[in-house]
TITOR-900291 format. One record per residue: residue in one letter; x, y, z of N, C-alpha, C, O in turn. Coordinates in nm, 2 decimals. Layout:
<atom 'a', <X, Y, Z>, <X, Y, Z>, <X, Y, Z>, <X, Y, Z>>
...
END
This chain:
<atom 'm', <0.10, -0.10, 0.01>, <0.03, 0.02, -0.02>, <0.12, 0.10, -0.01>, <0.24, 0.10, 0.03>>
<atom 'k', <0.04, 0.20, -0.07>, <0.13, 0.36, -0.13>, <0.12, 0.44, 0.02>, <0.04, 0.42, 0.11>>
<atom 'a', <0.23, 0.54, 0.01>, <0.18, 0.64, 0.15>, <0.08, 0.68, 0.15>, <0.01, 0.66, 0.25>>
<atom 'a', <0.02, 0.76, 0.01>, <-0.11, 0.81, -0.04>, <-0.24, 0.76, 0.01>, <-0.34, 0.83, 0.03>>
<atom 'e', <-0.23, 0.58, 0.01>, <-0.32, 0.48, 0.06>, <-0.37, 0.56, 0.18>, <-0.47, 0.62, 0.20>>
<atom 'k', <-0.26, 0.52, 0.27>, <-0.29, 0.50, 0.41>, <-0.28, 0.64, 0.45>, <-0.24, 0.66, 0.56>>
<atom 'g', <-0.31, 0.73, 0.38>, <-0.35, 0.89, 0.41>, <-0.25, 1.00, 0.48>, <-0.29, 1.10, 0.54>>
<atom 'a', <-0.12, 0.95, 0.46>, <-0.04, 1.06, 0.45>, <0.01, 1.10, 0.32>, <0.04, 1.03, 0.22>>
<atom 'k', <0.02, 1.27, 0.33>, <0.04, 1.33, 0.23>, <0.17, 1.31, 0.16>, <0.28, 1.30, 0.21>>
<atom 'p', <0.15, 1.30, 0.05>, <0.33, 1.29, 0.00>, <0.38, 1.44, 0.00>, <0.32, 1.55, 0.00>>
<atom 'a', <0.48, 1.40, 0.00>, <0.62, 1.52, 0.04>, <0.60, 1.62, -0.10>, <0.59, 1.58, -0.21>>
<atom 'r', <0.61, 1.77, -0.07>, <0.61, 1.87, -0.17>, <0.76, 1.84, -0.26>, <0.88, 1.83, -0.23>>
<atom 'r', <0.69, 1.84, -0.40>, <0.82, 1.84, -0.46>, <0.87, 1.98, -0.52>, <0.78, 2.07, -0.52>>
<atom 's', <1.00, 2.00, -0.56>, <1.03, 2.12, -0.62>, <1.11, 2.03, -0.78>, <1.15, 1.92, -0.77>>
<atom 'r', <1.11, 2.11, -0.91>, <1.16, 2.08, -1.00>, <1.26, 2.17, -1.06>, <1.21, 2.28, -1.09>>
<atom 'k', <1.39, 2.16, -1.08>, <1.50, 2.18, -1.18>, <1.59, 2.14, -1.17>, <1.65, 2.10, -1.07>>
<atom 'r', <1.65, 2.15, -1.34>, <1.74, 2.09, -1.37>, <1.88, 2.14, -1.35>, <1.94, 2.23, -1.40>>
<atom 'l', <1.93, 2.02, -1.23>, <2.03, 2.02, -1.18>, <2.13, 1.92, -1.21>, <2.08, 1.82, -1.26>>
<atom 't', <2.29, 1.92, -1.19>, <2.35, 1.82, -1.24>, <2.37, 1.72, -1.15>, <2.37, 1.78, -1.04>>
<atom 'v', <2.39, 1.60, -1.12>, <2.38, 1.49, -0.99>, <2.44, 1.40, -1.08>, <2.40, 1.35, -1.18>>
<atom 'r', <2.57, 1.38, -0.98>, <2.66, 1.29, -0.98>, <2.61, 1.18, -0.88>, <2.55, 1.22, -0.78>>
<atom 'f', <2.64, 1.02, -0.89>, <2.62, 0.92, -0.86>, <2.66, 0.80, -0.86>, <2.67, 0.75, -0.98>>
<atom 'g', <2.69, 0.72, -0.77>, <2.75, 0.58, -0.81>, <2.69, 0.51, -0.66>, <2.64, 0.57, -0.57>>
<atom 'p', <2.71, 0.36, -0.65>, <2.72, 0.28, -0.53>, <2.86, 0.35, -0.44>, <2.85, 0.40, -0.33>>
<atom 'd', <2.94, 0.34, -0.48>, <3.09, 0.38, -0.44>, <3.13, 0.49, -0.40>, <3.16, 0.52, -0.29>>
<atom 'r', <3.14, 0.59, -0.53>, <3.14, 0.72, -0.54>, <3.07, 0.77, -0.61>, <2.98, 0.70, -0.66>>
<atom 'p', <3.07, 0.90, -0.64>, <2.98, 0.95, -0.75>, <3.02, 0.97, -0.89>, <3.05, 1.07, -0.95>>
<atom 'e', <3.01, 0.87, -0.95>, <3.11, 0.91, -1.09>, <3.02, 0.87, -1.19>, <3.07, 0.79, -1.27>>
<atom 'h', <2.91, 0.89, -1.20>, <2.80, 0.87, -1.31>, <2.77, 1.03, -1.33>, <2.83, 1.11, -1.25>>
<atom 'i', <2.67, 1.07, -1.43>, <2.61, 1.16, -1.47>, <2.45, 1.17, -1.47>, <2.38, 1.12, -1.57>>
<atom 'g', <2.39, 1.24, -1.36>, <2.26, 1.24, -1.45>, <2.21, 1.40, -1.41>, <2.28, 1.48, -1.36>>
<atom 'y', <2.11, 1.41, -1.42>, <2.01, 1.53, -1.39>, <1.87, 1.52, -1.34>, <1.78, 1.46, -1.40>>
<atom 's', <1.85, 1.59, -1.24>, <1.75, 1.59, -1.17>, <1.63, 1.61, -1.25>, <1.62, 1.66, -1.36>>
<atom 'a', <1.53, 1.55, -1.14>, <1.40, 1.60, -1.27>, <1.31, 1.66, -1.14>, <1.25, 1.76, -1.17>>
<atom 'n', <1.30, 1.62, -1.02>, <1.23, 1.67, -0.89>, <1.29, 1.62, -0.80>, <1.37, 1.53, -0.81>>
<atom 'f', <1.25, 1.72, -0.67>, <1.30, 1.69, -0.52>, <1.23, 1.74, -0.46>, <1.16, 1.84, -0.48>>
<atom 's', <1.23, 1.63, -0.31>, <1.14, 1.64, -0.24>, <1.23, 1.63, -0.11>, <1.35, 1.61, -0.11>>
<atom 's', <1.16, 1.65, 0.01>, <1.24, 1.64, 0.16>, <1.28, 1.51, 0.14>, <1.40, 1.49, 0.18>>
<atom 's', <1.21, 1.41, 0.09>, <1.28, 1.26, 0.11>, <1.31, 1.18, -0.01>, <1.30, 1.06, -0.01>>
<atom 'g', <1.33, 1.26, -0.11>, <1.38, 1.21, -0.21>, <1.37, 1.26, -0.34>, <1.31, 1.37, -0.34>>
<atom 'm', <1.42, 1.19, -0.52>, <1.42, 1.25, -0.55>, <1.45, 1.14, -0.71>, <1.49, 1.03, -0.70>>
<atom 'm', <1.40, 1.22, -0.85>, <1.41, 1.13, -0.97>, <1.53, 1.15, -1.05>, <1.54, 1.28, -1.05>>
<atom 'i', <1.60, 1.11, -1.11>, <1.77, 1.12, -1.16>, <1.70, 1.11, -1.29>, <1.62, 1.02, -1.29>>
<atom 'r', <1.71, 1.19, -1.41>, <1.72, 1.16, -1.58>, <1.84, 1.10, -1.59>, <1.94, 1.17, -1.56>>
<atom 't', <1.86, 0.96, -1.63>, <1.96, 0.94, -1.64>, <2.00, 0.79, -1.73>, <1.93, 0.70, -1.67>>
<atom 'g', <2.05, 0.75, -1.81>, <2.11, 0.65, -1.91>, <2.16, 0.52, -1.79>, <2.14, 0.40, -1.82>>
<atom 'r', <2.20, 0.54, -1.70>, <2.24, 0.47, -1.63>, <2.17, 0.44, -1.43>, <2.17, 0.48, -1.32>>
<atom 'v', <2.11, 0.33, -1.51>, <2.04, 0.31, -1.38>, <2.07, 0.18, -1.28>, <2.13, 0.08, -1.33>>
<atom 'f', <2.04, 0.19, -1.18>, <2.09, 0.09, -1.08>, <1.92, 0.01, -1.05>, <1.80, 0.03, -1.10>>
<atom 'a', <1.97, -0.10, -0.94>, <1.85, -0.19, -0.93>, <1.80, -0.13, -0.80>, <1.86, -0.05, -0.73>>
<atom 'p', <1.67, -0.17, -0.76>, <1.59, -0.08, -0.63>, <1.68, -0.15, -0.56>, <1.73, -0.24, -0.62>>
<atom 'g', <1.70, -0.11, -0.44>, <1.79, -0.12, -0.36>, <1.89, -0.11, -0.31>, <1.94, -0.15, -0.21>>
<atom 't', <1.95, -0.04, -0.44>, <2.13, -0.04, -0.43>, <2.12, 0.09, -0.34>, <2.03, 0.16, -0.36>>
<atom 'r', <2.23, 0.12, -0.25>, <2.25, 0.24, -0.22>, <2.37, 0.35, -0.29>, <2.49, 0.33, -0.33>>
<atom 'l', <2.28, 0.44, -0.30>, <2.43, 0.53, -0.37>, <2.49, 0.70, -0.32>, <2.44, 0.81, -0.30>>
<atom 'q', <2.56, 0.67, -0.33>, <2.64, 0.83, -0.31>, <2.62, 0.89, -0.40>, <2.64, 0.86, -0.51>>
<atom 'l', <2.55, 1.05, -0.36>, <2.51, 1.15, -0.45>, <2.56, 1.29, -0.44>, <2.58, 1.33, -0.32>>
<atom 'e', <2.60, 1.37, -0.54>, <2.65, 1.47, -0.53>, <2.59, 1.57, -0.62>, <2.63, 1.56, -0.73>>
<atom 'v', <2.51, 1.65, -0.58>, <2.41, 1.72, -0.64>, <2.49, 1.92, -0.61>, <2.52, 2.00, -0.52>>
<atom 'e', <2.49, 1.93, -0.75>, <2.56, 2.06, -0.79>, <2.45, 2.16, -0.73>, <2.33, 2.14, -0.77>>
<atom 'v', <2.49, 2.25, -0.66>, <2.39, 2.34, -0.61>, <2.48, 2.49, -0.60>, <2.53, 2.55, -0.50>>
<atom 't', <2.48, 2.53, -0.71>, <2.58, 2.67, -0.72>, <2.59, 2.72, -0.54>, <2.49, 2.71, -0.46>>
<atom 'p', <2.70, 2.76, -0.52>, <2.83, 2.76, -0.53>, <2.90, 2.61, -0.49>, <3.02, 2.57, -0.50>>
<atom 'r', <2.81, 2.54, -0.43>, <2.87, 2.42, -0.39>, <2.80, 2.31, -0.47>, <2.73, 2.32, -0.56>>
<atom 's', <2.86, 2.18, -0.39>, <2.78, 2.04, -0.41>, <2.77, 1.99, -0.30>, <2.86, 1.96, -0.22>>
<atom 'l', <2.61, 1.94, -0.28>, <2.54, 1.91, -0.15>, <2.59, 1.76, -0.22>, <2.59, 1.70, -0.33>>
<atom 'r', <2.66, 1.72, -0.07>, <2.64, 1.53, -0.05>, <2.55, 1.47, -0.01>, <2.51, 1.51, 0.10>>
<atom 'l', <2.46, 1.37, -0.07>, <2.38, 1.32, 0.00>, <2.40, 1.15, -0.04>, <2.46, 1.10, -0.14>>
<atom 'q', <2.31, 1.09, 0.06>, <2.28, 0.92, 0.04>, <2.17, 0.87, 0.00>, <2.08, 0.94, 0.06>>
<atom 'g', <2.11, 0.78, -0.09>, <1.98, 0.75, -0.12>, <1.99, 0.61, -0.15>, <2.10, 0.55, -0.16>>
<atom 'v', <1.86, 0.56, -0.17>, <1.85, 0.39, -0.19>, <1.75, 0.42, -0.31>, <1.67, 0.51, -0.31>>
<atom 'v', <1.77, 0.33, -0.43>, <1.69, 0.33, -0.59>, <1.52, 0.24, -0.49>, <1.50, 0.14, -0.42>>
<atom 'v', <1.44, 0.33, -0.54>, <1.32, 0.28, -0.53>, <1.28, 0.21, -0.66>, <1.26, 0.09, -0.68>>
<atom 'w', <1.27, 0.29, -0.72>, <1.23, 0.21, -0.91>, <1.35, 0.26, -0.97>, <1.44, 0.34, -0.91>>
<atom 'a', <1.36, 0.21, -1.09>, <1.46, 0.24, -1.20>, <1.40, 0.17, -1.37>, <1.35, 0.07, -1.40>>
<atom 'r', <1.44, 0.27, -1.42>, <1.35, 0.24, -1.57>, <1.48, 0.22, -1.68>, <1.52, 0.33, -1.71>>
<atom 'a', <1.52, 0.16, -1.72>, <1.60, 0.15, -1.83>, <1.54, 0.15, -2.00>, <1.44, 0.10, -2.04>>
<atom 'g', <1.62, 0.21, -2.08>, <1.58, 0.26, -2.19>, <1.63, 0.37, -2.34>, <1.73, 0.43, -2.35>>
<atom 'd', <1.55, 0.37, -2.41>, <1.65, 0.42, -2.52>, <1.69, 0.56, -2.44>, <1.61, 0.62, -2.37>>
<atom 'p', <1.82, 0.59, -2.47>, <1.84, 0.75, -2.44>, <1.77, 0.88, -2.46>, <1.74, 0.97, -2.38>>
<atom 'r', <1.75, 0.88, -2.57>, <1.64, 0.96, -2.62>, <1.54, 0.96, -2.58>, <1.46, 1.01, -2.66>>
<atom 'w', <1.48, 0.89, -2.42>, <1.35, 0.90, -2.37>, <1.39, 0.99, -2.26>, <1.31, 1.07, -2.22>>
<atom 'i', <1.52, 0.98, -2.23>, <1.59, 1.02, -2.06>, <1.51, 1.20, -2.05>, <1.47, 1.25, -1.94>>
<atom 'a', <1.50, 1.24, -2.13>, <1.43, 1.40, -2.14>, <1.30, 1.43, -2.08>, <1.26, 1.51, -1.99>>
<atom 't', <1.22, 1.31, -2.15>, <1.09, 1.26, -2.10>, <1.05, 1.22, -1.95>, <0.94, 1.25, -1.90>>
<atom 'g', <1.14, 1.15, -1.89>, <1.13, 1.11, -1.76>, <1.12, 1.01, -1.79>, <1.12, 0.94, -1.68>>
<atom 'r', <1.11, 0.92, -1.91>, <1.07, 0.81, -1.89>, <1.19, 0.67, -1.86>, <1.17, 0.55, -1.85>>
<atom 'v', <1.32, 0.77, -1.87>, <1.40, 0.68, -1.82>, <1.51, 0.75, -1.70>, <1.57, 0.86, -1.71>>
<atom 'g', <1.52, 0.68, -1.63>, <1.58, 0.67, -1.50>, <1.55, 0.64, -1.37>, <1.49, 0.53, -1.36>>
<atom 'm', <1.58, 0.71, -1.25>, <1.53, 0.62, -1.15>, <1.49, 0.72, -0.97>, <1.52, 0.84, -0.95>>
<atom 'g', <1.46, 0.67, -0.92>, <1.38, 0.72, -0.82>, <1.41, 0.71, -0.66>, <1.33, 0.63, -0.61>>
<atom 'l', <1.46, 0.74, -0.61>, <1.58, 0.75, -0.47>, <1.51, 0.79, -0.36>, <1.45, 0.89, -0.37>>
<atom 'k', <1.51, 0.74, -0.28>, <1.48, 0.79, -0.11>, <1.59, 0.83, -0.07>, <1.67, 0.75, -0.06>>
<atom 'f', <1.62, 0.92, -0.03>, <1.69, 0.99, 0.10>, <1.75, 0.92, 0.18>, <1.66, 0.87, 0.24>>
<atom 'i', <1.87, 0.87, 0.24>, <1.90, 0.85, 0.41>, <1.94, 0.93, 0.45>, <2.03, 0.99, 0.40>>
<atom 'e', <1.89, 0.97, 0.55>, <1.91, 1.07, 0.66>, <1.93, 1.20, 0.55>, <2.04, 1.22, 0.51>>
<atom 'p', <1.85, 1.29, 0.50>, <1.84, 1.41, 0.42>, <1.88, 1.48, 0.55>, <1.86, 1.44, 0.66>>
<atom 'p', <1.96, 1.63, 0.50>, <1.96, 1.71, 0.60>, <1.81, 1.79, 0.62>, <1.72, 1.77, 0.54>>
<atom 'a', <1.78, 1.88, 0.74>, <1.66, 1.90, 0.77>, <1.65, 2.01, 0.69>, <1.53, 2.03, 0.65>>
<atom 'n', <1.74, 2.09, 0.65>, <1.72, 2.20, 0.58>, <1.72, 2.19, 0.39>, <1.75, 2.28, 0.32>>
<atom 'l', <1.70, 2.05, 0.36>, <1.72, 2.02, 0.23>, <1.67, 2.14, 0.15>, <1.74, 2.23, 0.10>>
<atom 'm', <1.55, 2.12, 0.15>, <1.47, 2.20, 0.08>, <1.48, 2.35, 0.11>, <1.42, 2.42, 0.02>>
<atom 'd', <1.54, 2.43, 0.21>, <1.56, 2.57, 0.21>, <1.69, 2.58, 0.12>, <1.74, 2.68, 0.09>>
<atom 'i', <1.75, 2.45, 0.09>, <1.89, 2.46, 0.02>, <1.86, 2.49, -0.12>, <1.90, 2.57, -0.19>>
<atom 'i', <1.75, 2.35, -0.14>, <1.71, 2.37, -0.33>, <1.62, 2.45, -0.33>, <1.62, 2.48, -0.45>>
<atom 's', <1.55, 2.50, -0.29>, <1.40, 2.59, -0.30>, <1.49, 2.71, -0.37>, <1.49, 2.70, -0.49>>
<atom 'p', <1.53, 2.79, -0.34>, <1.56, 2.91, -0.40>, <1.60, 2.90, -0.57>, <1.59, 2.99, -0.65>>
<atom 'i', <1.66, 2.75, -0.59>, <1.72, 2.74, -0.70>, <1.61, 2.68, -0.82>, <1.61, 2.69, -0.94>>
<atom 'a', <1.50, 2.62, -0.72>, <1.40, 2.53, -0.77>, <1.25, 2.59, -0.84>, <1.20, 2.69, -0.80>>
<atom 'l', <1.22, 2.54, -0.90>, <1.09, 2.62, -0.95>, <0.95, 2.48, -0.89>, <0.95, 2.36, -0.93>>
<atom 'p', <0.82, 2.54, -0.77>, <0.76, 2.45, -0.74>, <0.70, 2.40, -0.85>, <0.68, 2.45, -0.96>>
<atom 'g', <0.66, 2.22, -0.79>, <0.62, 2.17, -0.89>, <0.49, 2.08, -0.86>, <0.43, 2.02, -0.95>>
END
């Protein structure tokens, strides 16, 4: 049963294309954010990892990089031409994100 079905409100999302580096051991692959919430994000990328994989993340938030950890919740591989549509990529749930994550992201993100 999904959180919305249990009566919990989904986390508010913000969207903005930010460069995201990621990988299980170190952030060596590149993708772009599609949306953020206080609990997770979607990465548009052709390099997806299996659900349950723990990833190290580096999000470029000018003038610095924000380091996070997350676990893959869903992943869709496919034709690289579909990356921009959101049909290819993966959804992540953050592991112990900073309490002020949305304050850091919000000034550069558009409400969505």
